[in-house]
C-alpha positions, 0 to 999 in steps of 0.5 A: 499500499505505501508503495502505491502511494508512493508511486502516485506522489511520484507521478503527480510530482512529474505531471506538476513539473511537466505542467510548469516547465511546458507552457502554451504554444504561441499563436496568432489570434485575431479580433475585429481584423486586429491581430495579437501574438499571444504567448503564454496564452496573453497578448505579447509585443515583440520589442526585438532586435536582429542580430547580424548575419554572422552572430549566431556562433557560441563565440560571438553570443556575449556580444549579442546579449550585451546589445539586448541588454542595452536596448532593453529589448524583449526578443532576439531575431537571430539566424539558423544556418542550413550549412551548420545544421546539416554538415553532411547529408542527413547529419544534423547538429542541434548544438547551436541551436540549443546553445541559443535558446538555453542562453536567451532563456538565462537572459529572459529573451524570447526568440525569433528563429530565421532559418537561412536556408535555400533562400538568403537575400535572394541567394543560396549562400547558406546552402551546405557545402555538399550541395554547393559542390553538386551544381547540376543537382541543386542548380541556380537560375539561368537568366534570360541571357543563358548565364547562370544567375546568383540565386537557387532556382525554385524549379529544383525538386532535389533542392525542395526535398533536401531543404524541407526535410532539414526544416522538418528535422529543425521543427522536430527538434524545436518540439522536443527541446523547447517545451517553454516555448522560448521560441515564439516565431520561425522565420522561413528563408530570408528576403527569398526571390531574385535579383538581376532576373525577373525569373528563371529561364532554364529549360525546365522553367521554360517548359512550366512557363508555356504550361496552363496556369494552375487554377489555384493561381488564377483565383487570388489574381481575380482572373475569371474562371474562363481565363485559360492559357500559359502564363504569357496569355493569361498575365500579358506583361506581368507573367514572368514576375507572377510565375516567378512568385508562384514558384517561389511562394509555392516552394517555401509554402511546402517547406513551411507545410511540412514544418507546421505539421511537425510543430504548429508554431507561427511561421513568417516570410520577410520581404525585400520590399519594392518602392511602394510609390515608384515601384517601376518594373522588375528587375528593379526590385527583388522578384519573388518575394511578398511584395505588396503587388503579389500578396494574393499569389503569396496567400494562396500559394503558402497558406501555412505562413502566418505572417508576410513581414516587411523589412524597411530600410527606406529613408523617405518618411512617406514611403515608410509610412506607406509600407507600414499601411500596405503590410497591415492588412485584414488578412495579415499581421503586421510585423517589422522584422528589420529596419533602421535603428538610427535616430529618427526612424525609431519613431516609426515603432509608434507608427507601426503600433497605431497600425495594429503592430504585433512587433518591431525590431531593428537590424544589426545593433550587436556589432559596433565595431563596423558602425561609424557615423556620417562624419567617419567617427565611431559611434558611442553606445548612446549613439547606437542603442539609446534611440531604440532603448528610449521606446523599449524602456518605456514600453517593455513593463507594459508590453502586454497591456499595449499588445491587448489594447491593440488587439481591442482597437483602442490605440491611436498614434502619431509621428512627426513628418517634417521639421517643425518651425521654431514657433515661439507664439504664446496663447491660451490652453483653452483657446484652439486657435491660439496653441500649436496643433500639428495633428489631431487623434480623435476618440468618443467624445474627445480630441487629442491635439498633438504638436511636435518638438520640445515645449516650454508651456505652449511654445516650441522651445528655440532649440529643437531635435536636429531631426524630426523624432516626435511621437505620441501613443493615445490608447482609450482605457474607457470612455474619457480615460486615456493612457498617453505616452510619447516623446518630443510631443505635446498634447492638448485635449477638448471635447468634440461633437454636440459638447465642443464648447462645454467646459472640461477639465482633468479630473486627475492626471497620474504619472506612473509605470506598470508593474505585473499588468498593473499601472503604478502611480508615481505622482499626480500632475497638477498646475504647470504640468497640466495648465499647458498641455501635457508635455512629453519633453522626456518619455513618460507614461500618463494615465488622463481622466477627464470630466466636463464641468456643468 
C-alpha cells in the first residue's frame, strides 16, 4: 500500500513539473481585423532586435546578449544556418540551436529563429557545402541571356526535398527541446526571390512557363474561371513576375507546411520590399518575395505562412509610412522584422503600433565595430542604442497591456512627418486658435491635439531636435480615460461633437509605470504640468481622466 502511495506521489510530482515547464503554444489570434501574438496565452508585443548575419555562433553570442540588454529588448531575432545545421547529408547538428535557446532563457528573452536555407537575400549562400559542390543536382537560375544567376532555382525538386527534410528535422527538434516555448516565431528563408532576373529561364522553367496556369493561381489574381492559357496568355506583361512569385511562394509554402505539420508554431516570411510609391518594373526590385503587389499569390501558394513581413530600410518618411499601411491588412498581422536603428527612425515604432503591429525590430545592433557616423567617427553606445532603447525601456513593462489594447482597437498614434518651425507664439490653453496643433487624434467625445517638438509651456523651445523624431501614443482605456505616452511632443485635449463648447478639465493626471500588468502611480500632475498641455519633452507614461464641468 505504501509503495502505491509513493508511486502516486511520484507521478503527481512528475506531471506537476511537466505542467510548469511546458507553456502554451505561441499562436496568432485575430479580433475584428486586429491581430495579437499570443505568448503564454496572453498578448505579447515583440520589442526586438535582429542580430547580424554572422552572429549566431557561440563565440559571438556574448556580444549579442550585451546589445540586447542595452536595448532593453524582450525578443531576439537570430539566424539558424543550414550549412551548420546539416554539415553532411542527413546528419543534423543541434548544438548551436540548443545553445541559443538555453542562453536566451538565461537572459529572459524570447526568440524568433530565422531559417537561412535555400534563400538568404535572394542567394543560396547558406546552402550546405555538399550541395554547393553539386550544382547540376541543386541548380541556380538561368537568366534570359543563358548565363547563371546567383540565385537558386525554385524549380529544383532535389533542393526543395533537401530543404524540406532539414526544416522538418529542425522543427521536430524545437518541439522536443523547447517545451517552454522560448521560440515564438520561425522565419522560413530570408528575403526570398531574385535580383538581376525577373525569373528562371532554364529549360525546366521554360516548359512550366508554357504550360497552363494552375487554377490555384488564377483566383487570387482575380482571373475569371474562363481564363485559360499559359502564363503569357493569362497575365501578359506581368507573366514573368507572377510566374516566379508563384513558384518561389509554392516552394516555401511546401517547406513551411511540412514544418508546421511537425510543430505548429507561427511562421513568417520577410520581404525585401519594392518602392511602395514608385515601384517601376522588375528587375528594378527583388522579384519572388511577398511584395505588396503579389500578396494574394503568396497567400494562395503558401497558406502555412502566418505573417508576410516588410523589411523597411527606406529613409523616406512617406514611403516608410506607406509600407506600414500596405502590410497592415485584415488578412495579415503587421510585424517589422528589420529596419533602421539610427535616429529619427525609431519614431516609426509608434506608427507601426498605430497600425496594429505585433512587433518591431531594428537590425544589426550587436556589432559596434563596423558602425561609424556620417563624419567617419566611431559611434558611441549612446549613439547606437539609446534611440531604440528609449522606446523599449518605456514599453517593456507594459508590452502585454499595449498588445491587448491594440487587439481591442483602442490605440491611435502619430509621428512627426516634417521638421517643425521654431514657433514661439504663446496663447491661452483653452483657445484652440491660439495653440500649436500638428495633428489630431479623435476618440469618443474627445479630440487629442498633438504638436511635435520640445515645449516650454505653450511655445516650442528655441532649440529643437535635429531630426523630426516626435511621437505620441494614445490608448482609450474607457470613455474619457486615456493612457498617453510619447517623446518630443505635447498634447491638448478638448471635447467634440455636441459638447464641443462645454467647459472641461482634467479629473486627474497620473504619471506612473506598469508592474505585473497594473498601473502604478508615481505622482499626480497638476498646475504648471497640466495647465499648458501635457508635455513629453522626456518619455513618460500618463493615465489621464477627463470630465466636463456642468
